[in-house]
N, C-alpha and C positions, 0 to 999 in steps of 0.2 A: 375772572372765572370762566370755565366750562361745561357743560354737563358731565354728570360721572357715569352713568347708567342707570342712576336707581329709577328715577322716571320709566326707563326701558323694562326693565326688571321687573316692575310693578306691571308695566302694560302685559308684558309677558305671562305672566302668574294669570292677570287677572283677563284676559281674555277669553279663554274659553268657556268664562260663566257670564261673562258678558253677552258672548253669542247664542247663546244658549238660552237666555232671557230675550233676546230678540225672536229667536225662533218661538220661543212659547207665546211670547205677545202677538207675535202676527198669527191670521187666520191660515188655516193648513193650506197648501197649494194646492189641496185637490175637493177645495168646498166651494160652493157656489159663489159668486161667478170665477169660474177656475181661470180666465184668462186675466184678469186682473189681480188675482191673489201671486200667480205664476209671475205678473210684473213688479210685484211687490217684495216680492222675495230676489227676485233679480236684480232691483234696486239698491238692495241690501247687502246680498253675497253674491262672492266674496267682497269682506267690508275695506273700508279703508283705515287711517289710522286709528279709528272710533276715539277721538280728542275727546269730544265732548261727554261722552259716557263715562269715561276714565275720571274728567275734573269733576263728575258727580260721584264717581268712591272718593277722589280727594278731595271731596266738600262734606263727607260723613267724615274723614279719617280727621280731617280739622276742628270735629270736635267730638272727638274723645270714641268715635262709635265705628262698630267695625263695617267694613263696604257691602256684605253680603245685605245689611238692610234698604240696600235703595239699588239693589239691581235691575230690577222693575222699575223706577225711574230713570233708571242711567239706560235701561232699554229705550224707553222714551222718548229721551232725545238723541238717540240717534235715529228713530223712526224721523220726528223731524228735521233734522239734519238732512237725511237723506231726501225726504221730501222737500225741501230747498233746492237741492241738486238737481233732482229731476227737471224740477221745474225752471231753473237757470240753465239748462241744458236744451232747452227747446226751441226752436227755431224762432219762437217770438220775441227769444231774451237772448242769449250768447249764442244760440245756434251752434253750440257742440255736438262732435260725433263720439268721443272719447273719454270715457269715464271710469276712472280705476279699472284701466287697464282693459276696457272693452267695451263694443261699444255701447254708448248712451241709449235710455233706456225706452226713448223715443225711433229712436233707429232700427231699435229690436220688435217694439208692438206697436207703432205708430206714435203719432200726436196725441189722438184724442186719449187713449187708453194711459199711455204716460202720464196725461195732466191728469187722469181720474186716478191714479195709483198715486201720484205726490197728494191729491185729495185726502185718499186713502190714508196714505202713511201719516197725514198732517193731523186727520182725527183721531188715530190710533195713537200717537203720540199724547193724547189728553186723557186717553182714556188708560193710556199703563202708569201716567202721575198722577189719577185720582188720588186713589189711594196714599200719596203721600200727605194730604193736607189743602185746602184752599190756599195757604202760603205758598207753595210750593208752583201749585194749580195758576195762581196768578204772576207771580216772577217768569214762568214761560209762557203765558198768553201775551205780556207788556212785552219780552222781548222778541219773540217770533212775529209780533204785528205791527202797525205802521206806525208804532214807535219806535220800533227793534227792527227787524231784520227787512219785511217786506217795506218798508218805510226807506230804508239802506238803498235797497235793489233800485226803490224807483228812482232815488239818485243817482247812483250809479248809471243808470240807463240814462238816466237824463244827460249826464256830463260824457258821455261817447259823442267824441268828435263835435266837443264844443273847446277847443284851447282855450279861447278867451275867456271862460269862465273856471280854466285850471286855477284853483289858489291851493294851499296848506289848508286853510280853516275847512275848506268845503271838500277836500278829498278826507281829513281829520272824522268829520262829521258820517262822511259815508263808513270809514270802515267800523266808527264805532259801533254805528247800529245792524250795519249789511255782516259783520262780523263779529264784532268784540260783545253784542247786546248777546247771542248764546251760548259765547264762552264763557262769561261771567253770571250769566243764568246757570249752566252748569254745573258749576260750582255753589249756588246759591239754592237750585232743586236739590242738591246731595244734603247738604246741609238741613233743610229742613225736613225733607225724607227720612233720614237718620235720624232725629231730635221728635218727631213726632209721636204723639199728641203734643208734646212739650215745645215751646217757642223757642228758636234761636235766638239770643240775645244781642240786641242793637251793634254793639261794640266788632262781633264776629261779622256782624254781614255787614258790615261797613267796610271793615279789611278784607274780607273775601271780594268786595264790590271795586276797591280800589285795584285790589289786586288782577283782579279779570279786568278791569279796565285797560290795565301795564298789557297783559298778558296778551290781550285782545291786539292792540295797537301792534304788539312785537310781531305775533304773529303772521297778520295781514301783510305787514312789510315786506315781511321774508317770502311771503307765498307772492308778494306782486316782483321779488328779486328773484325768484326760483322760476317764476315766467321766461325772464330772460336768460339764466343760465343752466335749466335740469331738461333733461330727455324725454321723451315720452315715457320711455322705459323707468325713467324714475320717477314719476309725476304720477303716470298713470291717467294722463291726460294730453292733450296737445300743448306742446309750448310756443309762446309766442303769439296766442291769442289775444291777449292784452293789447299785442301793441297793433295786431290786426283788426281790433276794433275799435281802438283810438280811444281807451280807457284811460281814465284818471289813474294813475300812481304817482308811489314816492318814485322808483327811478324817472319816469319820464317826468317828473319835477325837478328831481334836484341828484339826480342820475344815481349809478348804483354804488359807488362806494359810500356818499354819504348817506344814504338810505341805509345800509347795512351796516354804518356806524349808530344811524340812530334806534335800528333795533335791536342791537346788542345792547342801549343803551335802556332803553324799555323793558328788556330784560331782567339787568340787571337792578332796576329800580322796583320791579316784580318782586324778585329774590329779593330782595333788601327787606320786604314786607312780612317774608316766610315767618322769620322769630317771633312777630309780634302776633300772627294770627294764631300761632301753636300755642301761644301764652294765653289768648282770648280764650280759643277753643279750650285748654284745659282748666280755666277757671269756671269757665261753661259747666263742664262736665266733672268738676267736684275732685281733679285727678293733678299731681303735683305736674308742674310743666316739664319736666324733663320726662313725661309719658309722652308726650307729645313729638318728642325732637326727631322721629321719624314722619311725623306729617310735616314738620318744617322742611327737614331733606326733601323729601317730594315735591313739594310745592316750590322749593329753588332750580330742583333739577328741572322741571318741566318748563320752566322759563326760560333755561339756558338751551332746552332739547329743542324749543321753537323757533329758534332762530339757528340752531345748527344744522337741523334738517335738511333732507336731500328729497322730500315730498311732501 
């Protein structure tokens, strides 16, 4: 199967509302300290794929609720994701000068202010998700911290230029934590925010977690491949950056074609879970399963789009 455009149309429809929610969550550019708030806005606009907030909206749809219920939480997820990009680009991390088609935040505002802008976006994310309830906050905290994204970044840096320790097991661990944890958490936060204050049934959370884990792996393998095959114009960042840094990636381990085949297999596995997620969500919402057919289609399509994209 291939992507049908269902998720792309969903994204196009909801992107203006997501961006408006991000603007509403951010302090005004003119608020003191002005330079810091300018840097935060610069990092967020114009945005990238907005995948994490869109997944939060899908988390709401998967439990039979309207995406409008989770726009603030979705904005919070984009703030947290963008903080990670600002920090990843710093000279002490990946030392990159291009992000989202423009000079990186530290190139424009200096390393110290970029670091602080990332800190501010991280804390703002938790302000934004607080209204979604304790379960949403906990899911985001675990995914963002030492047991998730930060831990993955530590191991990613440790693996640079260390080919003797490059194994599939180590790479899978890095991908699951650095990238996959926040992708999975985006779905869970959306579901929690949509149902709050009612709990999300464990069956739904377990299925969304399995889906997110497969999606996150497929997405990151595709990203590794795009570093080799994409252009700066397509990616909005410098290609071949992973090669230059000696990063541990799937193509470096098994080659480009095998990596692409692996990503497609993971996408198909994630898509295969979509009907079960929709059925469980319908049961939780007390509606007929057919009422969530659109949710299943969106989940299937985002899985395939994750590996077919060019940016």
